[in-house]
C-alpha positions in Angstrom: 114.5 -88.8 -89.2 116.8 -86.6 -87.2 120.1 -85.6 -88.8 123.2 -86.5 -86.7 125.8 -83.9 -86.2 129.2 -84.6 -87.5 132.2 -84.3 -85.1 133.2 -81.1 -87.0 129.8 -79.6 -86.6 129.8 -80.4 -82.9 133.2 -78.7 -82.6 132.1 -75.6 -84.4 128.9 -75.4 -82.3 130.9 -75.8 -79.1 133.3 -73.1 -80.2 130.4 -70.7 -81.1 128.9 -71.2 -77.6 132.3 -70.6 -76.0 133.0 -67.5 -78.1 129.6 -66.1 -77.3 130.1 -66.6 -73.6 133.5 -65.0 -73.8 132.2 -62.0 -75.8 129.4 -61.5 -73.3 131.9 -61.6 -70.4 134.2 -59.1 -72.1 131.4 -56.6 -72.9 130.0 -57.0 -69.4 133.4 -56.5 -67.8 133.9 -53.4 -70.0 130.5 -52.0 -69.0 131.4 -52.7 -65.3 134.7 -50.8 -65.6 133.0 -47.8 -67.3 130.3 -47.8 -64.6 133.0 -47.9 -62.0 134.8 -45.0 -63.6 131.6 -42.9 -63.9 131.9 -41.3 -60.4 135.5 -40.2 -61.2 134.7 -38.8 -64.6 131.6 -37.0 -63.4 128.2 -36.6 -64.9 127.7 -35.5 -68.6 127.9 -31.8 -69.3 126.2 -30.3 -72.4 128.6 -28.2 -74.4 128.8 -26.4 -77.7 131.8 -26.9 -80.0 132.9 -24.9 -83.1 132.1 -26.6 -86.4 135.1 -24.8 -87.9 137.8 -22.3 -87.0 136.2 -19.0 -85.9 138.4 -15.9 -85.6 138.0 -13.2 -82.9 135.2 -10.8 -83.6 133.0 -13.4 -85.3 129.2 -12.9 -84.7 128.0 -16.5 -84.0 125.3 -18.2 -86.0 123.7 -21.7 -85.5 125.8 -23.3 -88.3 129.0 -22.4 -86.5 128.2 -24.5 -83.5 127.1 -28.1 -82.7 125.9 -29.7 -79.5 128.0 -32.3 -77.7 128.5 -33.8 -74.2 131.6 -34.2 -72.1 132.2 -35.8 -68.6 132.4 -33.0 -66.1 136.0 -33.8 -65.3 137.0 -32.9 -68.9 134.6 -30.0 -69.5 136.3 -26.6 -69.4 135.1 -24.0 -66.8 132.0 -22.1 -67.8 131.0 -24.1 -70.9 128.1 -22.7 -72.9 125.5 -25.5 -73.4 122.7 -23.8 -75.1 122.7 -22.5 -78.7 120.2 -19.7 -77.8 122.8 -18.4 -75.3 125.5 -18.1 -78.0 123.8 -17.1 -81.3 124.2 -13.5 -82.1 127.0 -13.0 -79.5 130.5 -11.9 -80.6 133.7 -13.9 -79.9 136.2 -12.1 -77.8 138.9 -14.7 -78.7 139.2 -17.2 -81.6 138.0 -20.8 -81.5 139.6 -23.8 -83.2 137.5 -26.4 -85.0 136.1 -28.7 -82.4 137.0 -26.4 -79.5 134.4 -26.0 -76.6 132.8 -22.5 -76.4 133.0 -21.0 -72.9 131.3 -17.9 -71.4 134.6 -16.0 -71.2 134.9 -16.2 -75.0 131.6 -14.3 -75.5 131.0 -10.6 -75.7 128.2 -8.9 -73.7 124.7 -10.0 -74.7 123.0 -7.4 -77.0 126.3 -5.6 -77.8 127.2 -4.9 -81.4 130.1 -6.7 -83.0 132.5 -3.8 -82.4 131.2 -2.7 -78.9 131.5 -6.3 -77.7 135.3 -6.2 -78.4 136.1 -2.8 -76.8 137.6 -3.1 -73.3 136.2 -0.8 -70.5 137.7 2.7 -70.7 138.7 2.5 -74.3 136.9 3.6 -77.5 136.8 2.3 -81.1 137.8 4.9 -83.7 137.8 4.4 -87.4 140.3 5.6 -89.9 140.1 5.1 -93.7 143.2 3.7 -95.4 144.4 2.5 -98.8 147.1 -0.1 -98.2 146.7 -3.4 -100.0 144.3 -5.9 -98.6 145.9 -8.1 -96.0 148.7 -5.6 -95.2 147.3 -4.9 -91.7 145.5 -7.3 -89.5 143.6 -7.2 -86.2 146.0 -6.9 -83.2 148.7 -5.2 -85.3 149.9 -1.9 -83.9 150.1 1.4 -85.8 151.2 5.0 -85.3 149.0 7.8 -86.7 150.6 10.8 -88.3 148.8 14.1 -89.1 150.2 16.4 -91.8 148.8 19.9 -91.5 149.0 22.3 -94.5 148.5 26.0 -94.4 150.9 28.7 -93.4 153.3 26.4 -91.4 153.0 22.9 -92.9 154.2 20.2 -90.5 153.6 16.6 -89.5 153.1 15.4 -86.0 152.4 12.0 -84.4 148.9 12.0 -83.1 149.0 8.6 -81.4 151.5 5.8 -81.1 151.3 2.0 -80.7 147.6 1.9 -81.3 146.1 -1.6 -81.5 144.0 -2.5 -84.6 140.7 -4.0 -83.4 139.5 -5.0 -86.8 139.7 -4.1 -90.5 136.6 -3.2 -92.6 136.9 -3.9 -96.3 135.5 -1.4 -98.8 132.1 -3.0 -98.5 132.0 -2.0 -94.8 131.6 -5.5 -93.3 133.9 -6.4 -90.4 136.7 -8.8 -90.9 139.5 -10.2 -88.7 142.1 -9.2 -91.2 142.2 -7.1 -94.4 144.0 -4.1 -96.0 145.0 -0.8 -94.5 147.4 2.1 -95.1 147.5 5.8 -96.0 144.6 7.3 -94.3 142.0 10.0 -94.7 142.4 13.7 -95.4 140.0 16.4 -94.2 136.7 15.0 -93.3 134.0 16.3 -95.7 131.2 14.2 -94.1 130.6 12.2 -97.3 131.5 8.7 -98.3 134.6 9.7 -100.2 137.0 9.9 -97.3 140.2 11.7 -98.1 139.7 11.1 -101.8 139.9 7.3 -101.4 136.4 6.8 -102.7 134.9 3.3 -102.8 138.3 1.6 -102.6 138.9 2.9 -99.1 139.2 0.3 -96.4 138.8 1.2 -92.7 140.9 0.4 -89.6 139.0 0.2 -86.4 141.4 1.2 -83.7 141.4 0.9 -79.9 142.1 4.4 -78.4 141.6 6.3 -75.2 138.9 8.9 -75.1 141.4 11.8 -75.2 143.2 10.1 -78.2 139.8 9.9 -80.0 139.4 13.7 -79.6 142.9 14.3 -81.0 142.3 12.0 -83.9 138.9 13.6 -84.7 140.6 17.1 -84.8 143.4 15.8 -87.0 141.0 14.1 -89.3 139.1 17.4 -89.8 142.1 19.6 -90.5 144.9 17.3 -91.7 145.9 14.4 -93.8 146.3 11.3 -91.6 148.9 8.6 -92.5 149.4 5.2 -90.9 152.8 3.7 -90.0 152.8 0.1 -89.0 154.9 -1.2 -86.1 157.1 -4.3 -86.6 156.1 -7.5 -84.8 159.0 -7.0 -82.3 158.2 -3.4 -81.6 155.2 -4.0 -79.4 156.0 -3.3 -75.7 159.4 -1.6 -76.5 
């Protein structure tokens, strides 16, 4: 014996059919609009985005990047789409979390973490210091003063407004910011630079070749000190 539908059941059944048709029409209409927009948005472009904030000088590893896809209209120029093209390379500029990696952010393939950051015509020169950790950071500017002892003790400025490329902590690993300060005395060739011992931190500075020669001479025959420029001093 067939069960008869009540008026309420018939109403709910009819509403279900109507809503299903409406939902189908909405989804189909949305899909049609997306398809219509596809030519304007462009084809998908594979990109790599940073999984977290990465400072300048970071040597990239696989866990720092994830693959994604963007319409070509919204992809930045020169995106890096392959992890193998990025891993081991050095960042020339920082990346924010979720930011797309581009070729202009990468140092030369095969270059070391310091060499990749050195502009053409300049050199990286290291000076040991003892200021508190965090006192000097990458992109700060410093003056280097050499104090010569002997018969006519005097102090002279060896180089001015020198950019700090990076700061190496006592362990020797590169960091985007760390301590710096009063620098080495005469270079004895051993690990105890200027009597600072294992606590010494090192500023890696960007200098011209002739400044590197002057600093090497001063480091051999004088005590070198660092003076830090104020934030408003750059370019004065």
